[in-house]
N, C-alpha and C positions, 0 to 999 in steps of 0.2 A: 432403785430407784422405781419403784411402782404407776403408769398410771392408770387415773380410776374409770373405769369403765364403767361405774355404773349407771349411768345417763343413755347407756346405749340403747338403741328402738330399730327392731326387724326395719328394715323397709318394704313396703306394701308393692301389691301390684296396679297399685290405684296410683301412686309415688310413680313408679314409672309412667305408665299412661299420661300425669296430668306433666311430667316434666319433656315428654315428647312431644306431645298437644295431639294423639288419639285414645282410640279406646280401650278399654281394657281389655274387653273382645279380641282387638287386634292383637297389642302386648302378644295375651295367651297363645294366639294364635305362629305368629312370628316366634316365639322362645320352644314350642311346642315346632317349629318349622311345617302348620299343616293347614289349609284351608286357603283364603286368599287374602294379599297384601300385595300392596301397591313396597315395589324395591325403595324408593323414599320412605316410606312408612319403617319398611324393612330398618335400614340405617339409621331413624332418627330414636327407635328404641334401644336400637342394638348400645349406642351412644350410650343412652340415658340411664342404660342398665350397668352400665361400667363407671360412669360421673356413678352414677348415685350405690354402688356396689351390689348390686341388688343380686340374688341369689335365689331361684325357682322353687318352691313350698314339693315337695315329692308325697308328703304325707297329707293326706288327701281327708274333709270331714271332719267325723269325728276325732279319728289318729292325732289330727294336727290340732285342732281344741285340746283334747287329752295333754295334753305333749307329752312330746319322745322319753324314751328311757335307754336311749342309746349316747354312748363317752366315744368320738372319733378318737383314735389317731396314727398322727399321719406322718408314719418315723422312719429314720436313714434306709434301714437295713435290718436282712432278721439274719445275717449269715455271721453279725458281730453277736454274744452272749449280750450284749451289755442293756439292748432295748430288748431282746425277749426275758430278761429279767426283771426290767420298771416293766410288761406286761404283765409278768405275773405276778408282781405286786400287788396292782392295782386291779389287776381281775377280780382275784378273792376277795376285794373292798366289795367290789362293782357286785359280783355274783350277790351276796349277801346282803346287798340292799333292793340286788331286783333291777339292776341297770344288766344292759348289755353289752357288752366291749365290741369295736368292728374294727378293723387297721389298713391303712396300704403302707406302701414301702415308697420313697424317690426316690432310691439309689443316691439321696447324698446333691440329688439337681432340685435348684431353687423353680426353675421355671415349672415341673412338674412338680413339687408341695405344694402351687401355689393352682393349677388344675386340680389336683385332690382335693386339696382341700375344700374349692368350691363346689367339685361330686358330693364331699362327705356335707357342707351344709346342707346343700340338696333334700338333705333327712334330715334338716331339724334336730338336732341331737339337742343333749341338753351341755356337752362340752366337748373341743376341740383340744388334744392333747399333741402338744408336737416339739420339736427337740433344737432345745436352744433359744437366743435373739434373733438373727439374722435371717427374716426374710425379704423376698420381694415386695415395691410396697402394693400390688395388685392382692397381695394376701393379704397383707392388712386393710386394707380396705374393707371384704369382701367379712374378714373375721369383726370389723370394729360394722361393719352393716348389720353382722346375723343375730347381735342383740343373744349370742351364747356365753359360754365361761369361755376362756381359753384360758389357758395352761402350759407352758413352756417349762421344758426337762429336762435332768440334767449340765444348767450351768446356771449363775448368780453376776455372771458379768454383764451388763448390757441393762436397758429399761425397759423391764416387764408390759406387755399387753395388759394384763391382768392381777394372773397368778405366774408363781412362779417355782420350781422347786428342785434344786440341786447342791450345786457347789461350786467355789470358786473356779476355772479350772487357770483361771492365773495365778493365784496362788499353792495350783498344784503344780505348776513347771518350774513356777520357784522354788518352792520345795526340796523338787527332781535334784535338782544344780548344786540349792548348797548343801544336799544329803551327798551327792560326792563329790563335791569341793571338802566339807566337812571328815572324809576319807581319806586325802589326797591325790584326787586324778586331778590331771590340769591336761593334758588335751582327749578329748570330751569330740565324742561323732554324735549323729543322729540319723535314725533312719523311720520313714515316716513314710505314709500316704499323703494325695493332694492333699496339701496345705487352702488350695483356697473354694473347697466343697469341704470338705469337714471342718467347720471353722472353731468347736470348739480343739480339736487339736489345736492348730495356728496358734491358738490364743497360747495353751503351755506351750508351748516350740518358742514364744514371742516369749516371755515373760525366762524363759530355761536360759533364754540365750542375753539377757539383760541381766541374771544376776550374773553369770559368767561373766558381764564387761565388767561390773560392779567391782568383782573382788579381781581386777587385772587378767581376768583369764581373757576367753575366744573360743566359744567354740574351730573346731581346726577341719571340723570336713561334714556333711551329706549326703545324704542317698530321698532322697524324692520319689516313691513309686507313681504310676500311674496305676489307675486302677484305685478299686477293695481294697480292703487292708489286709493281709492273710497271711497263716505262717509259711505257706512257699515267697508269698513277700517279702518278710523279714527275710527268710535265709538267701536270698538271692540279693537284697537291698545291701547285707553287712559284707556280701563277698564285694560285692563292687565299691561299697565305701573301703574296703580293707583295702584291695589292688590302688587306689587312688590315695588311700590318707594312711601308709603305714605309718605305726608308734602312736595309733593310739591306746590310751589306756582305759577307757571308756567309753561306753554309748548308750546314748541315752534310743529309744522309743518310744512312736508315738501311741502301742499299746501293749499290752501281751501276746496278744495274736504276732504281733512281726517279734514282739523278746523274743517267742518260745522257739520261727525262724531263726530269730539267731545264735540261741542256746545249740541247736541243731548242726550251726556250721561248723560252733566254733567243737562241739564234741569230731563233728566228721573229720574236721580236719586237726584235730591235735590241738587245738589253741584251748589252754587252762584259765578255766574260767574261777575265779577271777583274778588269780595270779598272776594271765600274760592278757586278761581282757574282763573287764568290768561288763556286765548289764544290768539295763536298768528299764525298767516295762512302767506301765500305766493299765491301771483299771483292777488288781488284786485279783485275779479271777481264779475259781480253782484249781483250776490247771497245770496253772505256771506254780502253785504251792503243789504240788502234785512231783511235780519231778525230782530226780532226785537231789537237784538243790535247788531250793523253793526263788523263784526270780525276787526280785529285790521291786516296787511298785508304790502304787500312792492303790489302795482300795478306797475303791469308790459308793457309793450307798446308792445302789443302783436300784434292790427290791421298794428300800424305806422311800425312794423318791415315790416310786409306781404308788405304791400305798397310801402317801401322805399324799399328794396330787389326788387322789382315789377319793381321800376323805374331804380335804375343803370345799371338793367339788358338792357333795353330797350335804355338804353341812355347810355349804352358802355362804362360803366364810368371805374376808371383804378383803381387794385386793392385796397382794402382800408378795413376798421373797422371802423363799425358807429354805436358808442356807445350812446344810445338814452336814458341812463340815467332808471330810476325807481320812483316811488312816494310811501313815507311811510305817510300810515291811521292807524291815532291814533286809530279811531272808538271805542267803547266802551266796548270791550271781554279784555281789558289790562288798 
């Protein structure tokens, strides 16, 4: 589903002044926290700013009138290769068309995302690109009021604010479960990181479990690790899971980083893969395909997502959801 934001207009300083019942110069002084103004005026201005979703314009004079060539990326992580791949795909297109990419990192914190989006919008970018559909109401309010294009990346399971490019995480989770079930695995476990913060991993996990239930099976154990995903977290997570739920015949990981850690745990503890334990990841990273037994995984269109997202912005495409699909890699670990 897409919400058409074609009629969006940028909230102006004059509108904030009118809503607060003060002059524009007072609004300017309050926002710059410089000069004289009463506590009551400050309170009224800040209340109007919040209600209207106003973002100060940091680009002055001729730069503001000429328009910005910036495209802002507010992404969850740089330690996971997924997001650098998206930036790589978008970066080439933007550079060819004389746009400049700028980015900030939220560490999967939705409140921090709101703060960073507001900071980015102050520079009046042509577009803001975000991961997924799950944002705070404050983030959505300031995006609607900004007048710039909004692109939500790496997911198609939700309502798009404007443009969305990616794939269905729900279908990816379902396809992962169905593949393992077809291979005859019945005692399945899960190792992942915080599902409340990484909502796309949460969607995959939910539909993975739903597919098991539909087949008359169920998840035999799970280990959710605090903090960001990593190889070491996957290794420790599989160790903990196997101690609590012995007898598993397959484990689904939230991503390939975690699955690689699981693979290394198996190597160091004499667990034969896949004879004793099958492993399945997500993202189809190159490193996962370069190990002696390539990971069974879902290959996601990360570079293609960034490339198409940039093209849609530059070509002023109408609001839409572009589903690029995914590829199931059978690998050698399942």
